[in-house]
C-alpha positions in Angstrom: 42.4 88.9 126.0 45.6 90.8 125.6 45.1 94.5 124.8 47.9 96.6 123.4 47.3 100.4 123.4 49.7 102.5 121.3 50.2 106.3 122.0 52.0 107.5 118.8 52.0 110.5 116.5 49.6 110.6 113.5 50.9 113.1 110.9 49.8 114.3 107.5 52.1 111.8 105.8 50.6 108.4 105.0 53.9 106.6 104.4 55.2 107.9 107.8 52.1 106.7 109.5 52.4 103.3 107.9 55.9 103.1 109.3 54.6 103.9 112.8 52.0 101.1 112.5 54.6 98.6 111.4 56.8 99.6 114.3 53.9 99.1 116.8 52.9 95.8 115.3 56.5 94.6 115.5 56.1 94.6 119.3 53.0 92.4 119.3 52.2 88.8 119.7 49.7 86.6 117.9 46.2 87.2 119.3 46.8 90.7 120.6 44.1 93.3 120.2 46.0 96.5 119.1 44.5 100.0 119.5 45.9 103.0 117.6 44.7 106.6 117.5 42.2 108.5 115.4 43.5 109.6 112.1 46.4 107.1 112.3 46.7 106.3 108.6 45.7 109.5 106.9 46.8 112.0 109.5 44.5 114.4 111.3 44.4 117.8 113.0 42.1 120.7 114.0 43.0 122.3 110.7 41.8 119.9 108.0 43.0 121.9 104.9 45.7 119.2 104.2 42.7 117.1 103.0 42.7 119.3 99.9 45.9 117.5 98.7 45.5 114.1 100.4 45.4 111.4 97.7 42.4 109.0 98.3 44.3 106.2 96.5 47.2 106.5 98.9 44.9 106.2 101.9 43.1 103.2 100.3 46.5 101.6 99.8 47.4 102.2 103.4 44.2 100.4 104.5 45.1 97.4 102.3 48.6 97.3 103.8 47.4 97.4 107.4 45.0 94.5 106.6 48.0 92.6 105.3 50.1 93.5 108.3 47.4 92.4 110.8 47.0 89.1 109.0 50.8 88.6 108.8 51.2 89.2 112.6 47.9 87.3 113.5 46.7 90.3 115.5 43.4 92.2 115.7 43.9 96.0 114.9 41.8 99.0 115.6 42.9 102.3 114.1 41.5 105.5 112.8 41.7 107.2 109.4 40.0 109.8 107.3 38.6 107.8 104.4 37.3 108.7 100.9 33.5 108.1 100.9 30.6 109.1 98.7 32.6 111.7 96.8 34.0 113.2 100.0 35.8 112.2 103.2 34.6 110.7 106.5 36.3 110.1 109.8 36.4 106.4 110.4 37.4 103.8 113.0 38.7 100.6 111.2 38.9 97.1 112.6 41.3 94.7 110.9 40.8 91.1 112.0 43.7 88.7 112.0 41.9 86.7 109.2 42.3 89.7 106.8 40.1 92.4 105.3 38.5 95.1 107.5 35.3 96.7 108.8 34.5 100.4 109.1 32.7 102.6 111.6 32.0 106.1 110.3 31.8 108.8 113.0 28.2 110.0 113.4 28.7 113.0 115.7 31.2 115.2 114.0 33.4 117.8 115.8 32.9 121.5 114.9 36.1 121.6 112.7 34.8 118.5 110.8 31.4 119.9 109.9 31.3 121.1 106.3 34.5 119.2 105.6 33.6 115.6 106.4 30.5 113.4 105.9 28.8 112.0 108.9 28.0 108.3 109.2 24.5 107.1 110.2 25.0 103.8 111.9 26.4 102.5 115.2 27.6 99.0 114.3 29.5 96.6 116.5 32.4 94.3 115.3 33.2 90.8 116.4 36.8 90.1 117.5 37.8 86.4 116.8 38.8 84.7 120.1 39.7 81.1 121.0 36.7 81.0 123.3 34.3 82.5 120.8 33.9 85.9 119.2 34.0 89.0 121.4 31.8 91.9 120.4 33.3 95.4 120.5 32.0 98.9 119.8 34.1 101.8 118.4 33.7 105.5 119.2 35.8 108.5 118.0 37.0 111.6 119.8 34.1 114.0 120.4 31.7 111.1 120.8 33.0 110.7 124.3 30.4 113.4 125.1 27.4 111.4 124.1 26.8 108.6 126.6 23.6 107.4 124.8 25.8 106.1 121.9 27.9 104.1 124.3 24.8 102.7 126.1 23.4 101.6 122.7 26.7 99.7 121.9 26.6 98.0 125.4 22.9 97.0 124.8 24.0 95.6 121.4 26.3 93.2 123.4 29.6 95.0 123.1 31.8 93.9 125.9 34.8 96.1 124.9 34.7 99.8 124.0 37.5 100.9 121.7 38.0 104.7 121.8 40.2 106.4 119.2 41.0 110.0 119.6 43.3 112.8 118.3 42.8 115.1 121.3 45.4 117.8 121.8 43.6 121.0 122.6 44.8 123.6 125.1 41.3 125.0 125.4 40.0 121.8 127.1 40.1 121.7 130.9 42.5 119.1 132.3 41.1 115.9 133.5 37.6 116.2 132.0 37.9 113.7 129.2 39.7 111.3 131.5 36.7 111.4 133.8 34.4 110.9 130.8 36.2 107.7 129.9 36.0 106.3 133.4 32.2 107.1 133.4 31.6 105.5 130.0 33.3 102.2 131.3 31.7 102.1 134.7 28.1 103.2 133.8 28.0 100.4 131.2 30.1 97.8 133.0 32.4 97.4 130.0 36.2 97.5 129.5 37.3 100.6 127.6 40.6 100.9 125.7 41.5 104.5 124.8 44.3 105.5 122.3 45.3 109.1 121.8 48.1 110.6 119.8 51.5 111.4 121.5 51.4 115.2 121.7 52.6 117.8 124.3 49.1 119.2 124.5 47.1 116.0 124.7 44.1 116.4 127.1 42.8 112.9 126.9 44.8 109.9 128.1 45.6 106.6 126.4 44.5 104.1 129.0 42.6 101.0 129.9 39.6 101.1 132.2 37.8 98.2 133.9 34.0 97.6 134.0 34.2 99.0 137.6 35.8 102.2 136.5 39.3 101.3 137.7 42.2 102.6 135.6 44.2 99.4 134.8 46.9 101.2 133.0 47.7 104.7 131.7 50.4 106.1 129.5 52.3 109.3 130.4 51.1 112.2 128.3 53.2 113.7 125.6 55.4 110.9 124.5 55.2 107.7 122.3 54.7 104.6 124.3 52.8 101.3 124.3 50.6 99.8 127.1 50.0 96.1 127.3 47.5 94.5 129.7 45.5 91.2 129.8 41.8 91.5 130.7 39.2 89.0 131.7 36.0 89.7 129.7 33.9 87.7 132.2 34.2 90.8 134.4 31.8 92.7 132.2 28.1 92.7 133.1 24.7 94.3 132.5 23.5 94.7 136.0 23.1 98.5 135.6 21.7 98.3 132.1 19.1 95.7 133.2 17.9 98.2 135.9 17.1 101.0 133.4 13.6 102.4 133.9 12.5 102.2 130.3 8.9 102.6 131.3 10.0 106.2 132.3 12.8 106.9 129.8 13.9 105.0 126.8 16.4 105.6 124.0 15.7 104.5 120.4 18.2 103.7 117.7 17.3 104.9 114.2 19.6 103.4 111.5 19.0 104.9 108.1 19.0 103.0 104.9 21.7 104.0 102.4 
């Protein structure tokens, strides 16, 4: 599977963001799995007051356009956006298969700046990526959810072989290197590939990179500038050796999806 990770800006301008997505997809080949940052379509920031003037219809139109672009390029696209939902907004990770349409993961563990402004999701779904040798299951997590390993473990137990991590992490208050270490741990402890995409920003504290199921960094983009990383992975390298050794007679985690 060919993974393309884009480290690009995500600004409070939907048209500008769509232009960035078009530019990235212009560098892809049919069959690529493309990973773009959190808030890629709508824009995002620690200050969410621009939401007050963000047009829901404009964001919905951007989602439709990316679905069309993915289908036209015959690529699979993961990207983030704030989305109108239930009379408010949520922070979402979207998957656009090459066949068209899209699926949505709504962030369940909101950051402090999001609480009171955004609505939290209540499900941890997986998505199936079409592949010539059969569908590949993937799980999506967003930004702060890097701190909650039980969510990633659930996705691995639900047969996700690829973790897709979308973030908008540019905070000078965060210690250097901590989030990078978290990403390596999430990949290695679950024996899964992990593709991380952050915005291009001078203060970014989380890398855009690809990690192997052994915790090896297969590729990493330099911080602070726009760039694209391409790497081919062998999904047969994933495994469940560690997961199968869990002492669930001593400690177990339960998943509680809520009916809407």
